[in-house]
C-alpha positions in Angstrom: 136.3 169.8 164.1 138.6 168.4 166.8 138.9 171.9 168.3 135.2 172.3 168.5 134.8 168.9 170.3 137.6 169.8 172.7 136.0 173.1 173.6 132.6 171.5 174.1 134.3 168.9 176.3 135.9 171.6 178.4 132.5 173.3 178.8 130.9 170.1 180.0 133.6 169.4 182.5 133.5 173.0 183.7 129.7 172.8 184.3 130.1 169.5 186.1 132.7 170.9 188.4 130.6 173.9 189.2 127.6 171.7 190.0 129.8 169.6 192.4 131.0 172.8 194.1 127.5 174.1 194.5 126.4 170.8 196.1 129.4 171.0 198.5 128.5 174.5 199.5 124.8 173.7 199.9 125.8 171.0 202.4 127.5 173.5 204.7 125.5 173.6 208.0 124.3 177.1 208.7 121.9 177.7 211.6 120.2 180.9 210.7 117.2 182.2 212.4 115.6 185.2 210.6 113.8 187.3 213.2 110.9 189.3 211.8 111.4 192.3 214.1 109.2 194.6 212.0 106.3 192.2 212.5 106.9 191.8 216.2 107.2 195.6 216.8 104.2 196.7 214.6 102.0 194.0 216.1 102.9 195.0 219.6 101.1 197.4 221.9 102.7 200.0 224.2 102.3 197.7 227.2 104.6 195.2 225.3 107.5 197.8 225.1 109.4 196.7 228.2 109.5 193.1 227.0 110.6 194.2 223.5 113.4 196.2 224.9 114.5 193.2 226.9 114.4 190.8 224.0 115.8 193.2 221.3 118.0 195.6 223.2 120.0 196.4 220.1 117.0 198.2 218.6 116.2 200.5 221.5 119.1 202.9 222.2 118.8 204.6 225.6 119.0 208.0 223.9 115.5 207.6 222.4 112.6 208.0 224.8 109.8 205.4 225.1 107.3 208.0 223.9 108.9 207.8 220.4 108.4 204.1 220.2 104.9 204.3 221.5 104.1 207.0 218.8 105.6 204.7 216.1 103.5 201.8 217.3 100.3 203.8 217.0 101.2 205.5 213.7 98.7 204.6 211.0 101.4 204.9 208.3 103.5 202.3 210.1 100.4 200.0 210.2 99.9 200.5 206.5 103.6 199.8 205.8 103.3 196.5 207.6 100.3 195.6 205.5 102.3 196.4 202.3 105.3 194.3 203.5 103.0 191.4 204.4 101.4 191.6 200.9 104.7 191.2 199.2 106.3 188.7 201.6 103.3 186.3 201.9 105.7 183.4 202.1 109.1 184.2 203.6 110.5 180.7 203.2 112.0 181.3 199.7 113.7 184.5 200.9 115.1 182.7 204.0 116.4 180.0 201.7 118.2 182.6 199.6 119.7 184.2 202.8 120.9 180.8 204.0 122.5 180.2 200.5 124.5 183.4 200.5 125.7 182.8 204.0 126.8 179.3 203.0 128.8 180.7 200.2 130.3 183.3 202.5 131.3 180.5 205.0 132.9 178.5 202.1 135.0 181.3 200.8 135.5 183.2 204.1 135.4 180.5 206.8 136.5 182.9 209.5 133.2 184.8 209.2 130.8 183.7 211.9 127.1 183.1 211.4 125.3 186.4 212.0 121.9 187.0 213.5 119.5 188.2 210.8 116.7 190.6 211.5 114.1 192.1 209.2 113.3 195.7 209.9 112.0 198.9 208.2 114.0 202.0 207.4 113.4 205.6 206.5 116.6 205.7 204.4 116.2 203.6 201.3 120.0 203.8 200.7 120.4 201.6 203.8 118.5 198.6 202.8 121.1 196.2 204.2 123.3 196.7 207.2 125.9 194.0 207.8 128.3 193.6 210.7 130.4 190.7 212.0 127.5 189.5 214.1 124.3 190.9 212.6 122.5 191.5 209.3 119.6 193.9 209.1 117.3 193.7 206.1 114.9 196.6 205.5 111.9 194.9 203.9 110.2 198.2 202.9 113.0 198.7 200.3 112.0 195.5 198.5 108.4 195.9 197.7 108.8 196.0 193.9 110.1 198.7 191.6 106.7 200.0 190.7 105.4 200.3 194.3 103.7 203.6 195.2 106.1 204.2 198.1 108.9 204.7 195.6 107.3 207.5 193.6 109.9 210.3 193.0 112.9 208.0 193.3 114.9 207.6 190.1 114.4 204.5 188.1 118.0 203.3 188.2 117.6 203.0 192.0 114.1 201.5 192.2 114.7 198.9 189.5 116.6 197.0 192.3 113.9 197.3 194.9 112.8 193.7 194.3 112.8 191.0 196.9 115.0 188.8 194.6 117.8 191.4 195.2 118.1 190.7 199.0 120.8 188.0 198.6 122.6 190.1 196.1 122.6 193.1 198.4 123.8 191.0 201.3 126.7 189.7 199.1 127.4 193.3 198.0 127.7 194.6 201.6 129.9 191.6 202.5 132.1 192.1 199.5 132.7 195.7 200.3 133.7 194.8 203.8 136.4 192.5 202.4 138.1 194.7 199.8 140.4 197.5 200.9 140.6 200.6 198.7 144.0 200.9 196.9 146.5 203.5 198.2 146.8 204.9 194.7 143.8 206.9 193.8 144.0 206.5 190.1 141.0 205.7 187.9 142.6 202.2 187.2 142.9 201.6 190.9 139.3 202.5 191.5 137.8 200.4 188.7 139.9 197.4 189.9 138.7 198.0 193.5 135.1 197.6 192.2 136.2 194.7 190.1 137.3 192.8 193.2 134.0 193.6 194.9 132.1 192.3 191.9 134.2 189.2 191.7 133.4 188.3 195.3 129.7 188.9 194.6 129.8 186.6 191.6 131.1 183.8 193.9 128.5 184.4 196.6 125.4 184.5 194.4 126.5 182.4 191.4 123.0 181.4 190.4 121.8 185.0 190.1 121.9 186.6 186.7 125.0 188.7 185.8 122.6 191.6 185.3 121.3 191.5 188.8 124.8 191.0 190.2 125.6 194.4 188.7 122.3 195.9 189.6 121.6 196.3 185.9 118.6 195.4 183.7 119.2 192.8 181.0 119.3 195.5 178.4 121.9 197.4 180.4 124.2 194.3 180.8 123.9 193.5 177.1 124.8 197.1 176.2 127.8 196.9 178.4 129.0 193.7 176.9 128.4 194.8 173.3 130.2 198.1 173.9 133.0 196.9 176.1 135.7 197.4 173.5 134.5 200.9 172.6 134.4 201.9 176.3 137.9 200.5 176.9 139.2 202.4 173.8 137.7 205.6 175.1 139.4 205.2 178.5 142.8 204.6 176.7 142.5 207.4 174.2 141.4 209.9 176.8 144.3 208.7 179.0 142.0 208.1 182.0 143.6 205.0 183.5 146.2 206.8 185.6 144.3 210.0 186.1 143.5 211.1 189.6 140.7 213.4 188.6 137.9 212.9 191.2 135.3 213.9 188.6 135.8 210.5 187.0 134.0 208.9 190.0 130.8 210.7 189.2 131.2 210.0 185.5 132.0 206.3 185.5 131.9 204.8 189.0 129.1 206.1 191.1 125.6 204.7 190.7 123.7 207.0 188.3 121.1 206.9 185.6 123.9 206.7 183.0 127.6 207.1 182.5 129.1 210.3 181.2 131.3 210.0 178.2 129.8 213.3 176.9 128.8 211.5 173.7 125.5 210.6 172.1 125.6 207.1 173.6 125.5 208.4 177.2 121.7 208.0 177.5 122.0 204.4 176.4 124.7 203.5 178.9 124.1 202.3 182.5 125.6 204.2 185.4 128.9 203.0 186.9 130.2 201.5 183.7 133.7 201.7 185.1 132.7 199.0 187.7 131.8 196.7 184.8 135.1 197.2 183.1 136.9 196.7 186.4 135.1 193.4 186.8 136.2 192.2 183.3 139.8 193.0 184.2 139.6 191.1 187.5 137.8 188.2 185.7 140.6 188.1 183.1 143.2 188.1 185.8 141.7 185.2 187.7 141.3 183.2 184.5 144.9 183.7 183.4 146.7 183.3 186.8 146.8 180.5 189.3 145.9 182.6 192.4 143.4 182.1 195.3 140.7 184.5 196.2 142.6 185.6 199.3 145.7 186.2 197.2 143.6 188.3 194.8 142.5 190.6 197.6 146.0 191.6 198.4 147.2 192.1 194.9 147.8 195.7 193.8 145.8 197.2 190.9 148.9 197.3 188.8 149.8 193.7 189.5 146.3 192.7 188.5 146.1 194.8 185.4 149.6 194.0 184.1 149.0 190.3 184.5 145.4 190.1 183.4 146.0 189.9 179.6 142.8 191.9 179.4 141.7 192.6 175.9 138.0 193.1 175.2 136.6 191.5 172.0 135.9 193.9 169.2 
């Protein structure tokens, strides 16, 4: 009975500390102005082009002639696209609040990162929904219209399931996390899964109120399957001697985003793609729980250091 009370007390204290931390982060001043460039551009007429080029020079490379921009302005499909975006983003204030929140978390954990300019745009490449640099973030709103939107017909479900506006802060966190984690020199499977584990750990810090499923880009069913089968997956990796393998085919089987992971077993169709990323995240989480190290120290630790000191042992 005493043990149960002690555990409950630790949980209460932990939650209280997390709430205090989130209040501290929410108080960080961030002056972010989200410029709705796609609205400005698609509401403009050809006569407005010189002014647009003056105000937004970063979007008008000299290699592209004005005739191309004029054609785009007059394109009925672009006008329709704007209408679809406006229908989904009727009130942009909640989205802007989420953007500010993720930037506050970035500033807290990575204070050297400046406050970027944020622009909403459209893109023809749905794989580039977020572009992040040291000074700018581009958000392609036409990739966040909802997974069932007609524009996404023909795109596989595992991709479009994340084309929801709630994923904007997660995707910003994802791009930032990748910019902070250096791939390991060793190209083993273990090195690769821990690389993704570091990325996932940063994401969990930057969007802590987002569900674990969304942090991984999974559905609730997929994240539950991953947790329930974690021990079985780990046993498979061990028995097949995959951890120190340098076989590049393992990337497609267990690391790259895909409809499912490839164990070559009956359970394949039930599994989410990129299950190796999930396992890597569990190893990194275990390491951080069992070692007194800072986030910055984690980022320079080698995969072997992390794995050997993680005490990782999935529950059966």
